[in-house]
N, C-alpha and C positions, 0 to 999 in steps of 0.2 A: 516853297519855303521859307518860313520865317526870316528876317533878317538876323545876322548872328550879329552880336557887339563879342569882342575878343578883351581880355583884361590880359596885361602881358604886367610879369616881375621880373625885373635884368636884379640878380639875386647875389649879394656876395657874401661868402659866409664869415660867421664870428669869427674875427684874430685868433681866439683861443682853440678854434676847433682847426685840427690838420685835414687837408683834402679828402683825405680818404672819408674819415670819419661823418665828414658835411655830405659826401655823395650816400653814404651806407644810409645815414639819418635818413637823407630826403627822398632816395629812393626806396627804403621798407618801410618808415615811420610816418613822416609826410601825407605820402601817397594815400595810403589806408585811412586817413583822416577826412583827406578831398574826398577818396570813394564814399566813407563813409555818411556826409554831406551831401553828396552830390543832388540827390531828389529834393534834398529842404531848397539847396540855391539853384536848381535850375540847371544843374552844369549838364551840358551836352560835350563836351571833351574836355581832357585834360592831358597835358603835354608837357613832359621835361624835357631841357636842352640841356646838358650837362659839358661844361668847358672841355677843350681837346688840349691840354699842355701840350707845348713843345714847339720842334722849330715853324712849321706850318702857320700854326696861331702867331708866336714871334714876330715872322715877317712880314704877316698880314698887317699886325697891330702897327710896327714900324712903318711900313712902307704907307701909312697914311697919318703916323704923327699920331696916334690915337691914345687917348688913356687905356689905363690895364683893364683887359678883358674882366669882364664880371665872371664868376664862377657856375653860373646859369643861367636859364630862361626858365620859366616858368608860361604856359599861356593855357589858357582856360575860356572855354567859348558859352555862351549863355546868348537865349534868345532875346532878342531885342526887347520884346514884348514882355518879357520878364522883367526885365534890367528897369524898365520904367524909367522914371526920372531920375531915379535913386535917391527921392527923399523919402520914399515911404519902405519900411523894415517892420514883417512882422515879427515878433516874439522868439519863434523858432528860428528864423534865419539870421537873428541879431546874434543868439547864442550858437551856431553857426561858423558865423563869421568870427565871433570871439574865438572858439575852440580853433580856429584855425588861425587866428593870430597871438593866441598865448604858446602854439607847436613853433610857429616860426622863431619865436624868440630862443628856442631851443639851437637852434642852427644859423638862422640870417643875422647879417650884421642888418638890422631894418633900417639905420639912420644912411648908410652908403648902397643901399639898392635904390632902386626907381619904380613904382606901381603905375600904371595907367590902366587906361580902357581905350581901343580901338578901332576901327571898322576896316577889316579886310579889301583891298582891292587886288584880285591875284588876275597876273600877266602872263605868267609861264606854270603850265601845269601837264601833268599827263592827259588830261581830259580838255585842254584846250587846243 
């Protein structure tokens, strides 16, 4: 199997968007756009992780003197071969990326969020 590269987005919602609306939009609207462009962008897997507010998160954050939690985390896996060196972008892929970026502005505070690529090293799993 080809090496997978994972895109990670640590997401903060727009300040003017209530948490429930952010969650609804991300689950119902943005996920459909990701599904629609998945083939074009060679996306193998897409996962949303939504903040679980409350005492558990508050205690965990406080025990580490950490920054405020993100509202969610998105993970997108693509084949490293498809990813290339990041400098080559077809017009079709550019349009797909722009569609995602345009929609992200509807619910994400882009300036307060973080976006990066990683390679996973798994140490604990059901298969291990």
